[in-house]
C-alpha positions as CSV (number, residue, x, y, z in Angstrom):
1,M,0.0,0.0,0.0
2,I,1.1,3.6,-0.7
3,D,1.6,5.7,2.3
4,S,-1.2,8.2,2.6
5,N,1.2,11.1,3.0
6,L,3.1,10.1,-0.1
7,L,-0.2,9.9,-2.0
8,T,-1.1,13.4,-0.9
9,D,2.4,14.6,-2.0
10,L,2.0,13.0,-5.4
11,Q,-1.5,14.6,-5.9
12,Q,0.0,18.0,-5.1
13,I,2.8,17.5,-7.6
14,V,0.8,16.3,-10.7
15,G,-2.8,17.1,-9.7
16,P,-5.4,14.7,-8.2
17,D,-6.7,13.6,-11.6
18,N,-3.2,12.3,-12.5
19,V,-2.8,10.0,-9.5
20,V,-4.9,6.8,-9.9
21,D,-5.4,4.1,-7.4
22,D,-8.5,2.5,-8.9
23,L,-8.1,-1.3,-8.6
24,K,-9.3,-2.1,-12.1
25,K,-7.0,0.5,-13.8
26,L,-4.1,-0.7,-11.6
27,N,-4.6,-4.3,-12.7
28,D,-5.0,-3.3,-16.4
29,L,-2.0,-0.9,-16.6
30,S,0.3,-3.1,-14.5
31,R,0.4,-5.6,-17.3
32,D,2.5,-5.7,-20.5
33,C,2.1,-8.4,-23.1
34,Y,3.7,-11.1,-21.0
35,W,0.6,-13.2,-21.6
36,Y,2.1,-14.2,-24.9
37,S,4.1,-16.7,-22.8
38,P,2.3,-19.6,-21.0
39,V,5.3,-19.7,-18.7
40,L,5.1,-16.0,-17.6
41,R,1.4,-16.0,-17.1
42,P,1.3,-17.9,-13.8
43,E,4.5,-16.0,-12.6
44,L,3.2,-12.5,-13.2
45,D,-0.6,-12.7,-13.1
46,G,-1.9,-10.6,-10.2
47,M,1.2,-8.4,-9.8
48,A,0.2,-4.7,-9.7
49,A,1.3,-1.2,-8.6
50,D,-0.3,0.6,-5.8
51,C,-0.9,3.8,-7.8
52,I,-0.4,5.3,-11.2
53,V,1.3,8.7,-11.5
54,S,1.4,10.7,-14.7
55,P,3.7,13.7,-14.7
56,A,3.5,16.2,-17.6
57,T,6.9,18.1,-17.2
58,L,10.4,17.3,-16.4
59,E,10.0,19.2,-13.1
60,E,7.0,17.1,-12.1
61,L,8.9,13.9,-13.1
62,C,11.8,14.9,-10.9
63,A,9.5,15.8,-8.0
64,V,7.6,12.4,-8.2
65,I,10.9,10.5,-8.2
66,A,12.2,12.5,-5.2
67,A,9.0,11.8,-3.2
68,A,9.2,8.1,-4.0
69,V,12.9,7.8,-3.1
70,R,12.4,9.6,0.2
71,T,9.8,6.9,1.2
72,S,11.8,4.0,-0.4
73,T,8.8,3.4,-2.8
74,P,9.5,1.3,-5.9
75,I,9.0,2.9,-9.3
76,T,8.1,1.1,-12.5
77,C,8.0,3.1,-15.7
78,R,5.3,2.5,-18.3
79,G,5.0,3.5,-21.9
80,A,2.3,1.7,-23.9
81,G,2.8,-1.7,-22.3
82,T,3.5,-3.4,-25.6
83,G,6.6,-5.3,-24.4
84,N,6.4,-9.1,-24.4
85,Y,8.7,-10.2,-21.6
86,G,6.9,-9.1,-18.4
87,Q,9.6,-6.5,-17.6
88,G,6.9,-3.8,-17.4
89,V,5.1,-5.6,-14.5
90,P,5.6,-4.1,-11.0
91,M,6.9,-7.0,-8.9
92,H,6.8,-5.1,-5.6
93,G,3.9,-2.7,-5.9
94,G,4.8,1.0,-5.5
95,I,4.4,3.6,-8.2
96,L,3.6,2.9,-11.9
97,L,5.1,6.0,-13.5
98,S,3.1,6.6,-16.7
99,T,4.7,8.7,-19.5
100,V,1.4,9.2,-21.2
101,R,1.5,13.0,-20.6
102,L,5.1,13.4,-21.6
103,D,4.2,13.2,-25.2
104,R,5.7,16.3,-27.0
105,I,7.9,16.3,-30.1
106,L,10.5,18.8,-28.9
107,S,12.2,19.3,-32.3
108,L,12.3,17.5,-35.6
109,D,14.4,18.0,-38.7
110,A,15.6,15.9,-41.6
111,D,18.3,14.2,-39.5
112,K,16.8,13.7,-36.1
113,A,13.8,13.8,-33.8
114,H,14.0,14.9,-30.2
115,V,10.9,13.7,-28.3
116,Q,9.6,13.3,-24.8
117,A,9.5,9.8,-23.4
118,G,5.8,9.1,-24.0
119,T,5.7,10.3,-27.6
120,R,4.1,7.7,-29.8
121,L,6.4,6.5,-32.6
122,I,3.6,6.9,-35.2
123,E,3.6,10.6,-34.5
124,I,7.4,10.8,-35.2
125,E,7.0,8.8,-38.4
126,R,4.1,11.0,-39.6
127,R,5.9,14.3,-38.8
128,A,9.1,13.0,-40.4
129,R,7.5,11.9,-43.6
130,A,5.8,15.3,-43.9
131,I,9.3,16.8,-44.4
132,G,10.8,14.0,-46.5
133,A,12.3,12.0,-43.7
134,E,11.3,8.8,-41.9
135,M,12.3,6.7,-38.8
136,R,15.2,4.4,-39.5
137,F,13.2,1.5,-37.9
138,Y,10.3,1.0,-35.6
139,P,8.4,-1.9,-33.9
140,S,5.4,-3.5,-35.5
141,T,3.4,-1.8,-32.7
142,I,4.3,1.6,-34.0
143,I,0.7,2.9,-33.6
144,T,0.9,2.6,-29.8
145,S,4.5,2.2,-28.8
146,T,6.3,5.1,-27.2
147,A,9.8,6.6,-27.6
148,A,11.3,5.6,-24.2
149,G,9.5,2.3,-24.1
150,F,11.0,1.3,-27.4
151,I,14.6,2.0,-26.6
152,A,14.3,0.7,-23.0
153,G,12.5,-2.6,-23.9
154,G,12.5,-3.0,-27.7
155,A,15.0,-4.0,-30.3
156,G,14.1,-3.4,-33.9
157,G,11.4,-3.9,-36.5
158,P,10.6,-2.7,-40.0
159,G,13.6,-0.8,-41.2
160,S,16.1,-2.9,-39.2
161,I,17.0,-4.8,-42.4
162,M,18.8,-1.6,-43.5
163,H,19.6,0.2,-40.3
164,G,20.0,-2.5,-37.6
165,T,18.6,-2.2,-34.0
166,V,18.6,0.0,-31.0
167,W,22.1,-1.4,-30.1
168,D,23.6,-0.3,-33.4
169,E,25.6,3.0,-33.2
170,G,24.1,6.0,-34.9
171,N,20.4,5.0,-34.5
172,I,19.7,6.4,-31.0
173,L,21.6,9.7,-30.8
174,G,21.0,10.5,-27.1
175,A,18.6,10.6,-24.2
176,T,17.9,12.7,-21.1
177,I,17.7,10.6,-18.0
178,V,16.7,11.2,-14.4
179,T,18.3,9.4,-11.5
180,A,16.4,7.7,-8.7
181,E,17.8,9.8,-5.8
182,S,16.3,12.0,-3.2
183,T,17.6,14.9,-5.2
184,P,17.3,13.5,-8.7
185,R,20.0,14.4,-11.2
186,I,19.2,15.2,-14.8
187,I,21.9,13.7,-17.1
188,Q,22.4,14.0,-20.8
189,A,23.6,10.9,-22.6
190,T,25.0,11.8,-26.0
191,T,27.6,9.1,-26.8
192,Y,27.2,5.5,-27.8
193,A,29.1,4.4,-24.7
194,G,26.8,6.5,-22.5
195,M,23.7,4.9,-24.0
196,R,24.8,1.3,-23.2
197,S,23.4,1.7,-19.6
198,I,20.1,2.9,-21.0
199,I,19.3,0.9,-24.1
200,H,17.3,-2.2,-23.4
201,S,17.6,-1.5,-19.6
202,C,13.8,-2.1,-19.1
203,G,13.6,0.8,-16.6
204,L,16.0,-0.8,-14.2
205,T,18.8,1.8,-14.4
206,C,17.1,5.2,-14.8
207,I,14.0,7.1,-15.8
208,I,14.2,8.3,-19.5
209,A,12.7,11.8,-19.9
210,D,13.4,12.2,-23.6
211,V,15.1,10.5,-26.6
212,T,16.8,11.7,-29.8
213,F,16.3,9.3,-32.7
214,A,18.3,9.5,-35.9
215,L,16.1,9.9,-39.0
216,T,16.8,9.0,-42.6
217,P,15.6,10.3,-46.0
218,A,12.1,9.0,-46.8
219,V,11.8,6.2,-49.4
220,A,8.8,5.6,-51.7
221,W,8.0,2.2,-50.2
222,Q,5.7,-0.2,-52.0
223,Q,4.2,-3.3,-50.4
224,H,4.0,-6.8,-52.0
225,I,3.0,-10.3,-51.0
226,L,4.6,-13.3,-52.7
227,A,3.2,-16.9,-52.4
228,F,5.5,-19.9,-52.7
229,E,4.7,-23.6,-53.2
230,D,8.1,-24.7,-51.7
231,F,9.4,-23.3,-48.5
232,D,13.1,-24.1,-49.4
233,V,12.6,-21.9,-52.5
234,A,11.1,-19.2,-50.3
235,L,14.1,-19.4,-47.9
236,T,16.6,-19.1,-50.7
237,F,14.7,-16.3,-52.5
238,S,14.2,-14.2,-49.4
239,A,17.8,-14.5,-48.2
240,A,19.1,-13.5,-51.6
241,L,16.7,-10.5,-51.7
242,A,17.8,-9.5,-48.2
243,R,21.5,-9.5,-49.3
244,D,20.8,-7.6,-52.6
245,T,22.5,-4.3,-52.0
246,K,20.8,-2.8,-55.0
247,V,17.4,-3.1,-53.4
248,K,16.2,-0.9,-50.5
249,S,14.0,-2.9,-48.3
250,R,12.1,-1.9,-45.1
251,L,10.5,-5.3,-44.4
252,L,11.1,-8.9,-45.5
253,S,8.9,-11.1,-43.4
254,L,8.7,-14.8,-44.3
255,H,6.0,-17.2,-43.0
256,E,5.8,-21.0,-43.3
257,W,2.4,-22.4,-44.0
258,P,0.0,-22.6,-42.0
259,I,1.1,-19.3,-40.4
260,P,-0.5,-17.3,-43.4
261,S,-3.9,-18.9,-42.6
262,Y,-3.9,-17.0,-39.3
263,F,-3.8,-13.6,-41.1
264,V,-7.6,-13.1,-41.4
265,Q,-7.4,-9.9,-43.4
266,L,-4.9,-11.3,-45.9
267,V,-7.0,-14.4,-46.4
268,K,-10.1,-12.3,-47.0
269,N,-8.2,-10.2,-49.5
270,G,-7.1,-13.4,-51.4
271,A,-3.5,-12.6,-50.6
272,A,-2.9,-15.8,-48.5
273,P,-3.8,-18.8,-50.8
274,D,-4.4,-22.1,-49.1
275,G,-1.2,-24.1,-48.5
276,K,1.2,-21.4,-49.7
277,H,4.1,-19.9,-47.8
278,L,4.2,-16.1,-47.8
279,L,6.9,-13.4,-48.1
280,L,5.7,-10.0,-47.1
281,I,7.8,-7.2,-48.7
282,E,8.1,-3.5,-48.2
283,A,10.7,-2.3,-50.7
284,E,11.6,0.4,-53.2
285,M,10.6,-1.9,-56.0
286,S,7.8,-1.6,-58.6
287,L,5.2,-4.3,-59.2
288,D,6.8,-5.2,-62.5
289,E,10.2,-5.7,-60.8
290,V,8.8,-7.9,-58.0
291,T,6.7,-9.9,-60.5
292,R,9.7,-10.5,-62.6
293,R,11.7,-11.8,-59.6
294,A,8.8,-13.8,-58.3
295,T,8.2,-15.5,-61.7
296,S,11.8,-16.5,-62.0
297,A,11.5,-18.3,-58.6
298,G,8.1,-19.9,-59.4
299,A,6.3,-17.7,-57.0
300,T,3.1,-15.6,-57.4
301,V,2.4,-12.0,-56.4
302,T,-0.9,-12.2,-54.6
303,W,-1.2,-8.6,-53.4
304,H,0.4,-5.2,-54.1
305,Q,0.0,-1.7,-52.6
306,P,1.6,1.3,-54.4
307,H,3.4,4.0,-52.5
308,A,0.4,6.4,-52.7
309,D,-1.4,4.1,-50.2
310,Y,1.6,3.5,-47.9
311,H,0.7,3.9,-44.3
312,K,-2.6,5.6,-45.2
313,T,-5.4,5.4,-42.6
314,G,-7.7,2.5,-43.4
315,K,-5.2,0.8,-45.7
316,L,-3.4,-2.5,-44.9
317,K,0.1,-2.3,-43.4
318,L,2.2,-5.4,-43.8
319,S,4.0,-4.6,-40.6
320,D,0.7,-5.5,-38.8
321,F,1.5,-9.1,-39.8
322,S,5.2,-9.1,-39.0
323,Y,7.4,-9.4,-35.9
324,N,5.4,-10.3,-32.8
325,H,2.1,-9.2,-34.5
326,T,2.5,-12.6,-36.2
327,T,2.4,-14.3,-32.8
328,L,-0.7,-12.3,-31.9
329,W,-2.6,-13.4,-35.0
330,A,-1.5,-17.0,-34.3
331,M,-2.6,-17.0,-30.7
332,K,-6.0,-15.6,-31.7
333,A,-6.4,-18.6,-34.0
334,D,-5.0,-21.2,-31.7
335,E,-4.6,-20.6,-27.9
336,N,-2.0,-23.4,-27.7
337,L,0.6,-21.5,-29.7
338,T,3.4,-19.4,-28.3
339,Y,6.7,-18.3,-29.7
340,L,10.5,-18.5,-29.6
341,Q,12.8,-15.6,-30.4
342,D,15.5,-17.1,-32.5
343,A,17.9,-16.4,-35.4
344,F,19.5,-18.5,-38.1
345,D,22.9,-18.3,-39.7
346,I,22.1,-17.0,-43.2
347,S,24.7,-19.2,-44.7
348,R,23.1,-22.3,-43.1
349,L,19.5,-21.1,-43.2
350,T,17.9,-24.1,-45.1
351,E,20.1,-26.6,-43.3
352,Q,19.2,-25.3,-39.9
353,H,15.5,-25.1,-40.7
354,H,15.5,-28.7,-41.9
355,A,17.4,-30.0,-38.9
356,R,15.0,-28.4,-36.5
357,K,12.0,-29.6,-38.6
358,A,13.4,-33.1,-38.3
359,I,13.1,-32.9,-34.5
360,Y,9.9,-31.0,-34.0
361,G,7.9,-31.2,-37.2
362,D,5.0,-28.8,-37.3
363,D,5.2,-28.2,-33.5
364,V,7.6,-25.4,-34.6
365,L,6.7,-23.2,-37.5
366,T,9.3,-21.0,-39.0
367,H,8.7,-17.2,-39.1
368,I,11.7,-15.1,-40.2
369,E,12.3,-11.3,-40.1
370,F,15.5,-10.3,-42.0
371,L,17.5,-7.6,-40.2
372,K,21.0,-6.4,-39.6
373,W,22.4,-7.5,-36.3
374,G,25.7,-5.8,-35.5
375,G,26.0,-5.1,-39.2
376,V,25.4,-8.7,-40.3
377,M,22.4,-9.7,-42.3
378,T,20.5,-12.1,-40.1
379,P,17.4,-14.2,-40.5
380,A,16.0,-13.4,-37.1
381,G,13.0,-15.5,-36.3
382,L,9.9,-15.4,-34.1
383,S,9.1,-19.0,-34.7
384,L,5.7,-20.3,-33.5
385,V,5.7,-23.1,-31.0
386,R,2.9,-25.5,-30.1
387,F,3.2,-25.3,-26.3
388,K,3.3,-28.5,-24.3
389,S,5.4,-27.7,-21.2
390,K,8.1,-25.4,-19.9
391,D,10.6,-28.3,-20.2
392,Q,9.7,-28.6,-23.9
393,L,10.5,-24.9,-24.4
394,W,13.8,-25.2,-22.6
395,K,14.7,-28.3,-24.6
396,L,13.8,-26.5,-27.8
397,I,16.1,-23.6,-26.9
398,A,18.9,-26.1,-26.2
399,D,18.3,-27.9,-29.4
400,C,18.3,-24.7,-31.5
401,E,21.6,-23.7,-29.9
402,T,23.1,-27.1,-30.6
403,L,22.2,-26.5,-34.3
404,G,24.1,-23.3,-34.2
405,M,21.1,-21.0,-33.9
406,W,20.9,-18.0,-31.6
407,V,18.0,-17.8,-29.1
408,A,16.7,-15.0,-26.9
409,N,14.3,-16.7,-24.4
410,P,11.0,-14.7,-24.3
411,H,9.7,-16.9,-21.5
412,T,11.7,-15.2,-18.7
413,H,11.2,-11.7,-17.2
414,K,14.7,-11.5,-15.8
415,L,16.7,-9.0,-17.8
416,D,20.0,-10.8,-17.1
417,E,18.7,-14.1,-18.4
418,D,18.2,-12.5,-21.9
419,V,21.2,-13.0,-24.1
420,R,20.7,-9.5,-25.5
421,W,21.3,-7.8,-22.2
422,N,24.2,-5.3,-22.0
423,G,25.8,-6.8,-19.0
424,Q,28.2,-4.6,-17.1
425,P,26.9,-1.3,-18.4
426,I,23.5,-2.1,-17.0
427,L,25.0,-3.0,-13.6
428,D,27.1,0.2,-13.7
429,G,24.0,2.3,-14.5
430,K,22.1,0.6,-11.7
431,A,24.8,1.4,-9.2
432,M,25.3,5.0,-10.4
433,W,21.7,6.1,-10.9
434,D,19.6,3.9,-8.6
435,P,21.6,3.4,-5.4
436,K,18.6,2.3,-3.3
437,G,17.5,-0.3,-6.0
438,L,14.0,1.2,-6.3
439,L,13.7,1.1,-10.1
440,N,11.6,-1.9,-11.4
441,P,12.9,-4.3,-8.7
442,G,12.5,-8.1,-9.3
443,H,13.5,-8.2,-12.9
444,M,17.2,-9.1,-12.5
445,A,18.5,-12.1,-10.7
446,G,19.1,-11.3,-7.0
447,L,17.6,-7.8,-7.3
């Protein structure tokens, strides 16, 4: 329970309407999308903050943090709650610090966007495209995801095939952070080394007040869907297209049948023929060029959207069927499905796919998103898994690693059990900026 004096202080700082302790809202907003995992559900169901506080200025943010630290009250930051690993769930109650009112675009030009923590990424993309620029990459949840939430808990998405992920130097240009101290410090991180304690920290090291994203010149993207009879051909075709330096691509998303059958809108549009494997493409390629390439591989173009309709309201976005949106569509169709976050070696892609298929058959369905990881073109998968038990998932992870695949386990909420974690920079940031260990406790081993 929140101390009544603290509750009064918080109401005075941000206004009574911006401090919420309604039980239903607490339960709803204390969840992220951990329910994608049948392992995390029983671990995290029922965990909730004691109140939700929504500051609107940097001054209010600092005052809220100071009040919490003085009373040793835990603080868990929340953006849109679109993370999938349970790291947005308050494990020890306390304050859920919502960034919903910190939503201003502070400045934006052709090269960069400086935005407050709670700014929705779709607003950055829209403003950027209006001046001939665009985000380098964004999550498939771009409509709802927020700036700080993405760099603190995300990785990549459409655009990562060209520009990499949040870890790659030059994509996130800086951030303003606030420390969890009785007199909070405001610190500007403007170097790649300085960002290592902030990126993918899941709110454990600091509170992010604003972010500066690098932008890139806008491209006239067109969207296409290709259908393949043979998945080996689809693997070879998509890997070659991903490595074709003459083609600008924003999304290459490959789906083994029956995954396409879960995409209700695509099925209704005739874009997902029965029994066919699908490659979803956003690229700077005309319909004629894509058709020529598809025909040479024995594939068929089943749907096309010209650039004039790209990201228009009411029009289909292929990113809505990519990355973990794929998992969501699958789970709506079959509640026994979950997912694994994996990656293949592009030089052994077909070999590794077949080796895993020989062990698991259709209990594991291959879904690949091509992206650059540390500058290397990588078939990074969000494979669908027919869930049987936690032991089955852990064995699957071990088998994939034996096959030479890389796996980030999405069925743990402990940041230091994720192979993508930054290690010592996170520990250093925690020690420097959160000396009392009040930020999002319970999401690292031993903390």
